[in-house]
N, C-alpha and C positions, 0 to 999 in steps of 0.2 A: 694368356699362355691353354690352349686347350687341354682339359682335363685326360680325354681318351687318347693321349700320343705314348705309347707304349716306347718307352728305351731300353736301348740293349747296349752291352759293353763290346765293343770290338776292336781286339788286340791285333797288333801289324807292327812288325820289327821290334818288339819290344814295347812299343806305347801302346797305352788304353784309351780308348775314343768312348764316350757314351755320343750314341747318334739313334738315328729311328728309320727303318727298313719301309720301301714302299712296296706296298701290296704286290707287284707284280714278281719284285724280289723276292717276299716271302711266301708266295706260291711257287715261286719256280719250281723245277725237276733239279733235286740236288746231283751233283757230277758223281758217275762212277766210272772207273777205270774200264776200260775193254779189258771183256774176258779171252782170256787166251785159247779157250777152250770152244769157243764160239766163233764161227767163220761167215762173217757178214760181207754182203755184197757192198763195196766201198764208191759204188758206182750204178745207174740203173743201167742191166742189159738184159740179154737173152742166155739161158744156160747152153752151151755147145754141147758137152759132155760130163756124164759122171763118172768117175774113174773109179769110185770106192764102193764098197758096199757095207752097209749096218754090220757090227761086229768085226769088221776087216781092223786089224791092226796095222798103223799107221808111225812111220819117222818122220820127225822133224825135217822139214822142207819137200814131202813128197807131193805130189801133185793130187789134188783131192777133186776138181773142176775143172772148167773152160767156164768162163764168162767174156759174152762178145758184148764189148760196148764200142760205139764210135769206129765201128768197121774195124777192131783191134781184137785179137783174142787174148784175153788174161787168163794166167795160170794161178789158181789160187791154192796156196801151199800150205800145208799142215804147220802149225803155229809151235807144238809141240809133240813130243811123242806120244802118243797114245792110243784109243781104239776108237771106231766110228759110232757112237751113240745113236744119233737118226741124223738122217737126211731128210731135209725140210724142201725139195725141191725135185725136179723132174726134166729130164731134155727136154727141151723145146720150150721150156717155161718162161716168160717174162717175168724179172724181178724188180723191185724198187731199191733204190739205195736205202742201207742199213737192213735190209731185209737178211735173217738169219738163213743160211745155206746150207750148212753142216755141223752139229755139235759134236765133239769128243768128249771121251770120258779117261 
C-alpha cells in the first residue's frame, strides 16, 4: 500500500466511508449558491437596453435590462427588492454566459 495516499472520512446518509479523493476532485472550485443580488447572463447575447441607473431603487420583478440571444429579447428582472449598486454593461455590448450584468444592494 502506498504511504502517500491520504484517506478522508466521507459521511453520506448517516454512514461514514473512508476513501481517497482524485486530484481533480480535490482541486475543484467548491459550489457556491447563486447570489440573488447579482444578475448574470444565463446565455451569451447582446445587451439591447439598460433600463436602470446606478443608485435607482428597484422592486422584485422590475425589468433591469434586455438581453437579445438567439433572436429573442430576454427581459432580465430584479430577483429581490433593492438599489442598483453597479451596472457592468452598456447598450450594444456582447456578453458571454455567466457574465455579471447588474449588482444590487
